[in-house]
N, C-alpha and C positions, 0 to 999 in steps of 0.2 A: 367683778366685771359686769357692766350693765348689759341690758338686752341688746342695745345697738352694737356695742363692741363685740359681743358674742356672735351676732349674725355676720359681722364683718370677717371675723376669724374663720367662721364656718364657710363662707363664700370663698375665701382665699384658699382654704384647704381643698375645696372642690375643684378650684381652677389649677391647682398645682400639677396634677397629671398632664393636663393639656399643655401647660407651660413647658413641662419637661419634654413632652412630645415634640413641641415646636423646636426644641434645641437638640433633638436626638441626632446622632451622627448619620450622615447619608450612607446608603448601602454602597459598598465598594464595588466598582465595576471594572471589567477588563474587556479588551478586544484583542482577538488573535486572528491573524491572517492565515489562510490555508491556500497554498499554491501547488496544485497537483499538475501532472503532465498534460492531461487532456480530459475534457468532459465527455468525449466520445468513447472512452474506455471504461467499462463498468467497474473495473477494479478500483478506480478512483472515486466512483460514486459510493462504493462501500467505505472508502476512507472518509468521505464527507459525512456519511451516516455516523461513523465512529466519532468524528470530531464533534458533531452536534450532540450525540449522546453523552460524551464526556463533559461538555459544557453543562448539560442539564444535571448530571450527577454531581458535579462540583458545586453548582449553585445550591443544590439542596444540602449538601454536606457542610458548606462553609458560609451559607447565607450571603452570597454575593451575586452579582449579575455578570454574565459572560456573553459576549456577542462573537459569533464566528463569522468572519468576513471571507467568503469563498471567492477567490480570484484565480480562475483557471482558464487557459485557452481552450477553445472548442476542439482544436487539434494541436498536436505537439508544436511548440514554438518557443524555443529557449529565450529568444530576444524579448518576446512578449512576457514571459515569466519574469525576466529581469526588470521590465517596466513595472509589472505588478508589485514586485518586491520594493522597488523605489517608491512607488505610490503609497504602499502600506506604511513604509518607514516614515514618509512625509506626513501621514495622518497621525503618527505617534502611537501606533498600535503597541500593545504590551509584548508581542511576540509573533513570530512567523514560522510556520512549518512548511517545507517545500520538498517536492520530489524533482530532482534536477534532470531535465532533458539533456543538458550539455553542461557538465561541470566547469569547463573552461569559460563558458559564457557567463555562468551564474556566480562564480566565485567572487568576482569584483562587486557584484550587486549585493551579495550576502555580506561581504566585508564592509561595504558602505553602510548597510543597515545597522550592523553591529557597532560601527563607529558613532552612529547616532543614538546608541543606547538601546537598540532593539535586539532582544534575544532571538536567535535563529536556530532552529533544529531542522534536520533533514529526515526524510523517510523514503523507503523504496530505493531511491537512487541518490547516492551521497555526493558531496563535494568535499572530499577529505582534506584538501589544501586550503579550504576557507576557514573563517573564524567561527563557524557554527559551533554551538555548544555540544550537540550530541546527534547521533544518528540512530534511527530505529528501522530495522528491516531484516532481510535475509542476509546471511553470509553468502555472497554471490558466487564465489569460487566453490564453496562447499555445495551450493545449489547445482552448479554445473556438473560437479563430480557425481552428485546423487542422481542427476538426470541421466548421465551416461551409464551409471551402474544399473539403474532400472531398465534402461533400454537394452543393455547387454543381457540382462535376465530375460526380458521379453523375447529377445532373439535366440534364446536357448544357449547362450554362451558359446555359440558355434562360429562366431566371427561374421564378417560381412562389411559391405561398404556403407558408411554412415554419412548422412548429410545433416548440416546444422542450419536451422532457421533462426535468424538473429536480429531481425527488426532494425532499429536505428543504430547505425554504425558509431554515432557520437555519444550514445548513452553509456556512461561508465559502468552502471550495474550490469548491462547486457554484455559488455566486453569482458567483464570478470567471469560471467557465467560461461561465455564461450571459452575462455582460458581453462576453466574447470573441466569442460567437456574435452578439450584438446588433451589436457594432462591425463585424464582418465583413459582416453583412447590410446595414448602412448603406453600406459601400463598394460593395456589389453592387446597390444600389438602381437604378442606371441600366440594369442588365441585366434588371430586372423582378422581382427577389427582394424579397419583403415578409414581415414577421413577423406570423403569425396571432396567437400568444400564447405565454406561458410557462406550463407546467402543472406544478404541484407535487403531491406525493402521498406516501403512506406508502411507505417504501422496502422493499417486499416485491414479489416477482415477480408475484403475483396482483393486487395493487393497481395496479402499474405497467401491466400488460397491460390491465386493465380500463379504465384511464384513457385509454390510447392508442386502444383500440377505440371507446370512447364518443365521444371527440373526433373521430375520423376519420368515424364514422357521422353525426355532427352536421354535419360539413362535408366532403363528399367531394372538394372542390376542393383540399384540402391536398395538396401535391405532394411535400413532403419533411419528414422528421422528423430533427431534431438532438437526439440523446439524450445529455445530458452524463454519464449513467451508463447502464449496460446492464441495468438491473433487470428489465425484462419478458422478457429473453432467457434467463432462468434457468428458464422454464417452457415447456411445449410449446404449440403453436398460439397463441402470444402475438400473432402478427401477422395472424391470419385477418381478412380484410376490410380489411387495411391495406396489405400488401406489394404487392398488385396495383394499388394506386392511388397509392402514394407511394414514393419512394426513402428509404432509411433508413441513417443512419450513427450509430454509438454509441461511447462510451468504454468500455474494458475488453474483453478478449478471452479469456474462459475457454472451456473445451471446449464447454459447452452453447451459448454465444453463437456460437462459430465455426461450429457446425453450421448456424446460420441463414445464414451467409455461403456455406457449401458448397451450401446449398439454393437460393441465389440470392434469398433474401428480404431479406437485409441486404447492402449493397454494400461497406461498409468498417467496420472496427473500429479504434479508436485504442488502442494498447497502453501500459499502465503497468507500471512495475517493481514489482509487488506483492510479489514475493519480496524485493527489495532494501529495501522499507520496513522489514522486520524485520532483514535482514542488515546493511545499511549503518548503521542507527541503533544497533544493539547494538555494532557496531564503534566508532562515535563515543563511546558511553558508556564502553566499555572503555578506549579510548585516553585518555580524560579521567581515569578512575579509576586506571588502572595506570601510564600513562606521563606523565600530566599534560599531555597534548596536546589542544588544541581544533581543530575543523575550520578550515581556512583561510578558508572562507566560511560565513556564517550561513545563506544560502539555497543549497541544493544540489539541483540539478535534473538530469533525465536527458533524453536525446534521445527525441522521440516517434517511434514506429514505427507502421506500419499493417499490418493483416491484410486480405488480399483472397483471392479464390479461388486465386490463384497460389501463395501461401505458407501457406495455412490449415493444412495437415497438419503443417508444422514447428512451429507454435505449439501444436497439440494435444499434440505430444510434450513440448514445454516445460512445459505446464501439468500434465502427469502428474507431472513432477518437482517442480514447485512445490507440488502438493497431496499430495506424499508417496506417489504411486501408482507411481513409478518409482524409478530410482537417483538420489538427491538429491545424491550426492557432488560431482558436477560441474555442479550446476544453474546455468545461465548467466543473465545479465541479458538483457533483451529486445534488446540490441544484437547478440546472437549470431546469431539466424536471419537469413538473407539472402533478399530477395525472389528468386523463381525467375528464372533467367537472368542473375543478377548475381554 
């Protein structure tokens, strides 16, 4: 080989990596839509944090790109949620995860998205008659039963008149929780527990607090409140005129709500995996889109935990991570904090 040919071969060898790079396969990318109930409720901000963290973790693990498309009404609006699902499906996203404000309204929107080839999962509030692939959240009837069990314990198992704060009457998850409370009260009837009534309201802190105070003032003999959502506890002085007359147990345990426990105005809070609503369902959608894998179960639930004065500070730290106020890298599920002394 003469000198000229040798140099040509050498130049070709040097250019080979660059040529190979020019033809390297593009990084695979995915887009998942997240449609929560409302941006005004912090539990769904935790779900958004979970979804974003799942995307980052999956990108690192699989060498892909993932975009989270957050489409959530400012306040609850099932019709607007349905529009968001339709728009996301029209964009050709790889999957949608949704918390249903009204299953009757959203079932057709979910089914239409699935018909277009878009995988849909639900979290927090299901649409069980839809074609969604899976659900992640609490077992709502079990949650209602647990709520009433904790309230009975707080009331000393001595019986009394119980009121139920129930939020949106059309939300299927809340209706199931109310059913669980009713069923448990029926079991406790021989101990003297009775149901005063179920009270629905607009799901804002101000409306919920006003409802509780009005009902309690009208009937001071109410001895316990089973709140299937912790709406009033997002505002200050929500329980004035109530906490000194009745025991209170509520679902959800955000920082503002936990302060009521620390102050002794609320006895127990039931914890939901709000961070996991986003994290787990984005994982489900990715596994379906990238790996072709579906969850082993359609209904995926988590163990219910409780917050009391004994472990309140642990959950405040957890919520700082869930809301992006602390280091989210190792944000755990609610199974991580252990009650004091255990």
